N, C-alpha and C positions, 0 to 999 in steps of 0.2 A: 890245430884252428881255429884262431879267439873269431867267436862269434857273441854281440849283439845282440839284443832284445830292447828294441824298444814299447812303453807302455803303450798297448789299445785301447783302440776305444770300445768298452764293456759292454758293446748295445745298447745305450743311450745319450749314445751325443753331449756328451759334457765334457767340460776343457781339461777337465783333472782331476786324480783323485791323490787321498793322502795317504803314504805308508801307513799304518795300522800296528806292522809286524812283518817283520819278517823267520820266515819256519825253515831256511838255510842260511849256511852261513856262506865264511869265502875257505875255499877247499874240497867243502862236500862236492858227493858224488848224488848228481840230480837223473831221477829217468824222467822218460817223454808222461806227462800230463800230473807228473808229481809237484803240488799242490806246492808254492815257493814264499806267497806271502797274501798275506791278507789289506786289504784296500779297502779305502772309502769311497765311498765320493758323495755325490750329493744327494743319493738317494739311500742308499742301504751298506752295508759292510760287507763286501766281496771277496771270494778265495781265489783264487791264480795260480794258472797251473800254469809246470811249465811246457816251453812249448821247443828243448830239444834237452839229450839228453847226455850230460858231457858233467864234469866239472869244473864247479863254480869260479872266477876266478875274482871277479870286481862286484860286487853292489856299490850302485850309483847314489846309492839316495841313502837316507838313515829313519828309521821308524818314526813318527810326526810329522817329515818331509812331505809338505806337498809337489809335487809330479804333474807337470801338465804330458799331456797323451802327443805320441809323438818322441821324448827324452826318451833317454837310454839309461834304462830301468839296472839291469844286468847282464853280465860278461862271463860266457861258457869257454869252454875248453875241450869243443868235442874230438880232439886227439887225430889224426892224421898231420898232412904237409903242412903249412904255415898259411900258403892258399894254392887252387894250385888254379890252371896256368888258363886265360879265358876259353874258350869255348869258340867255334867260331860260330856266327849268329845261325846256317841252319844245321846243327847240333843241336841248338839252343831251344831254338822252336821244338826242335825233339823232343827236347830233354821235359823240356815244362811241364806236360800234361802229368807227368808219370810222379812228379814233384807231392809230400802228402806234408801236409799241414794241420796241426792241433789247431780243434776247433775251443777260439781263446774268450768268445759267448756259451756257449752250451759248459764250460767245464767239469770237462766229461773225467769218470776215470780212466784212471789210468787201466793198456789194458788187460782182459785177464793172461794169466802163465806169468803177467812181466813181477816179477822181484821188485818192495820197494826197496830203495838207494840206504845205505847203509851210513852214517855218520865214523870217521876215521876215531878208532882207539885211544886213547887220551891214556898213560900211564897215572896210576893213582896218587890222592894226591893235590891241594892244588883246586883254588876252586877257576871253575874256565872264567875267560877274557870276556868282556859283557857283550862280547857280536858274536860271541858264542855259545848256540842251544844246544849242548851233547847237555844226554840228560842223564839220571841215575838208572844200572841198571834194576829191570821191571820183578820186584816179591811182593810177595807174599802181604796183604792186606796188614795184618798181625807180626809182619819182622819186622824188628830196624833196620833199617836202610842205608850202605856200605855205605864212603866214598868213591867206591870204584866208579869211573867212567866207562861207560861202555857203550854198546850199542843205541840205535831209538829204536824202541818198538813197532814194531809193523803196520799199531791203526797210532794216528794223531789221537788225545782224548778232547771227543767235545767240551768247547766250555766258550763264555763267552770272551771279548779280551780285556776286557776289566779283573774281569776271577785271575786269568794269566798273568795277570800283573803282580796281581797280590802273592799267585804263588810261587813267582819271582822273586819278588822281593822276599819271603818269606824262605825260600830255595828249597822250594817241592814239584819236586815231578810228579804231573800232573796225572804220565800212566799207571801211579803207585794207590792216587785218591779213587777210591770208587762214588760214584754219580749216587748218591737214590731216588731222585724226581723217580716220575713218571719218563719225564720226556729222556731221560737217559742225559739228560747235558750235566757236569759239573756243575755246582753253587756255591757260592764259596760259603755256607752249613757246610757245603765236603767237605772243603778244603782247611775251615777251620779244623773238626774234627778233628779231620788226620791231623793237623799242624799238634794238637794238642795229645794227640795219642805218641808218635816219637819227637815233640820237641825236644826233649835230654838233649838226642844225638845228633838233632839238626839246630842244634845252638853251636856245637863241635865244629861242626862242617862248613857252617852258612854261615852269618849274622841272621838273625832272628829278632824279628821287631816286634811287642809285645800287642799293637793291632796295629791295623792299614796306617800308614802317616802320608799320601803323597806327597808325593816328592818336591820337593821350592821349587816356587811359579817364577822365572827368573827375571818376567816382569814384573814383581811385586816385590819391593824395595823392603827394608826394614824401617817398622813407624808410615810405610801409604797405611790409605785407608783408602783406597780402589781399588783394585783386580782384572789385572784385562785380561779379556778372553779373544785368541781369534776368532773371528766370523767364518766359519766356513763350512765343509758335510752339510749333513742334516737339514741342520737350525740355517744357513747361508739358505743351501732351495728352498725350507722352507718358506722361507721371510720372503721369499724376491720373487715366490708363486703368491705369496699370497696379496705382497704389496701389486703387482700382477692384474687379479683377480678384483682388487678393494678401487680398481680407478679404470677397470676394463670396464665390469660386471654392472650395471647400474643395481644394488643391492637393495631387495623390499627383506622386512625380517617380519614374521606372525606369529602371535602367542595365542597356544587352550591352554587349560589348564582344564585336566577331566578325568575323574576319577575309574580306577584304576584295577578298582575291589577285584571285581574278578577273573579280571589276569593274577593277579597273584593269588588268586585264590586255585585257578589252571594249577599254573605252574608248581604249588603246593602238590598239590594233586598228582602233577607227575612226578615229584619230585620222590614220595611213598612210593610209585609203582617201583618195582625192584631190576625189572626190566627194560628203565628206562633212566635210572641213576648215574649211569657213568655218562651218559651226554651232556648233562648240567645245562637242562630248559631253562633259562632267563628272560628277561624281562625284554631284555635286547634280539632273541631270539622273536619276540612275539610280535613285536614290532619292526624286525624286519620284516617278516611274513605281512604287514600290517601295510607295507611301504611299497613292497612289491603287488602288494591285489589291485590298491591304490592309481600305483605308477598305469596299470594294463590303460583305466580307464582316463586315467589325467596325463598321454604322453608327451606335454607339454613342458612336465617335470622330468622328462627322461630324454631330451633332447640339449642341442649343440648350436653356437652360433658360430656356424664355417664366418669369417669376417672376408678371406682369402677369395672365397668361391663366392662369398655373396649368396648365403644359402641358407636355412635351417634345414639342420641332419636329426630324423625323428629313429633311438633306436628297437625295434624291435626286441632288444632282451636291454636284462637288467644283470649289468656289471656291478653290483653293490659296496661300495667301499666303505669300510670299518674304519673312523681314525682310533691311535691305538698312543698315547702316552707314552714314549720309552727315555731312557737316558740320553738320548743320542736326540731326542725331538720329537714333535712331532710328524709320524708315517699313513701312509691312509692304504693301505694294500686294500684288494677287492675282492671279489666274489664275484667267478664269473657266473654265466648264466645262473642270478641267483633264485627267479621268476621260477626257473623250474626244480627246487630242493620242496623236501617239506619240512615243517621244525625241526624235526630233527635233526637232518642234514641240515639245514641253518646254526641252528645251534653248534655240530660238532666245527663246519665250520668257520663262526667265529672266535669258539678258543683257541683252532688250529692258528688262525692266524697271531691272535692278540698276543698267543706264546713263542711260535716266529718273531715276532714282530721284539719280543721284551727279550728275547737271546741273539737277537742284529743280526738277523741270520732271511730277511725278507730281501727275495730277489727283484732287483727294478722291476720287470718286468709286470709284476703283481701289486708296482703299484702306477700300472702306466695301464690304459681304457676306460677307465671304470666314469659310469652314467650318473649316477648319483649316490650319496653320503649319508653313513647318520654317524654323529658322534654319541657318548653320554660322557655327560659331565655332570651326573647324576650321583655317579662314583665316589665324587672328590665333594656330594655336602653340598651344589650349586645345586639352587630350584631354574635358572632358567638364566639363557645366553643369545649371542647374538654372531652364532655363529659364519667365517666368510668360508662366501663358495669356492669348491678346489676349480681351480683354472680349466675351463672345456668343458664343464656340467651347471643345469640350469638349477640346480638344488640341494640343498643341506638341513637335514633335520636333529637337531638335538633335543636329548631328553635328559627331565631333569630327574632331580632326587625325585624319592618313594618317597611320603611322609602321610604316617596317620596322622587324621587331625577332624575338626567337625568338618559335612558336608548334608549338606541338604539332600534324603534320600526317602523317595515315597512320601515326602511328604510332611516328614518328620526330620531331622537333626540326629545323625546318628560317626558313628565314629566310624573312617572309610579312607584308605587308598589313594591319597593322590599327586597326580604328576600333569606340569608341567611341564610341554613338548612344545618347542619352539622351528620354527620353519624359515630359513632364508635360501630366498629363487630371485633369479636371472630376470628382473624387468623387462629387457628386450623376448623372453621365449615367454612369462609366465606374465599375465594378471591376476590383480589383485582377487577378482574371482574364482581364476584356475588354481589360483593357491589358496587361499579358504577352503575351498570346494576340496583339493586333496587333504590338506589338514585333517576334517571333518569329517573324510574318510575315514583316515589312518587312528583317530579320537577315537572314532565308532567302534570299531575293532579290539582295538583298546578296554572300552569301556563294556564291548559283551564280545568277548573272542566266538563264540559261535554265531557269529555274524560271517565269518569269516569263510564260515559254509557256504551261504549264498552268494558269495564273488569269487568272481572266477577274469 
């Protein structure tokens, strides 16, 4: 029986998604909940599990295609008769509760004890077709891979879509590449190192380019002086959200330059503590702690304007958004209940969010429900900016670069670590006095971290 699978709503109410990569090919046998594709919505790249066990008969979209929710994505042969006879209405009602459907929003793993499906074995020699993603037989990393094509490994290697594309262009099976980083994610450098080790054999089995060269952009003709890139995915969503925010919430931005020498000295002392070295505590974590403490005293900055209900919604918790720049655009995942975390826990959470975002694995749910955000423009060498509010939030704080410069200190001029803060807030919810007092309290903690002991 042939069964079609339509692209589902991935739990975020978005109308479409782009196919980043197919992880199965026509003719493959797949198991329930096996990951069949990576799709990119306007918020994140997510893995799509198979809702059926069977043989893939047709892929209805190619990598790079944008597919509307509800459109047929893939067809399966589930085996058995072509189509069952329609059952009487009474029988259908009786059987309906027993029908089990996979959880397409939760992206659950395959049930325990379920063997992962295998690719069909093909004869050695000859390069697989473009739609075929069969892999080389697993071998020790110091061995030269043979051109024989056999089974898919039990676990798909962890890497990002650009790295997978790079490996594919080199003809390298990522199952043979070892991840050297602490995250366990295969990087471009890992692929390059493996390619250098087995380059001679790879040259005979598949064309290997000396360096990564993007495929020609069909929108750029020879001699053209412009490049056209479709607006979609995260960048499209970010643009729409920022325009909506800028023209809905009346923005006000205030600036304050503060001596943060005591904070940088605290961070240096914490880094010297062997028991804390792995936690990577930085200025961002201290600022996050200062923000959580100040929000408890200035709840207007931690509220939301509900236009539909005609209400101001004040939050008694802090879901702290951390802006992260990625190759796919800006994403702002948030730390749930940040007000309950210690400085060390905040540092770990910020680091985890950043690593996940850079790997393109931020879940859509992690970017929803934020109440206040922080963006660190200082990492790019910028002193200050005018950040735009995330829709639904009353405030966002931008941290500038920490610079060593002459500064008045105890009645004298001395070299001090100085940083500029920029706070944007929704003037419907926060007036100038409230915004200024909030900014000063955050700055006070950065100027004298010990003051955090006096706040709650």
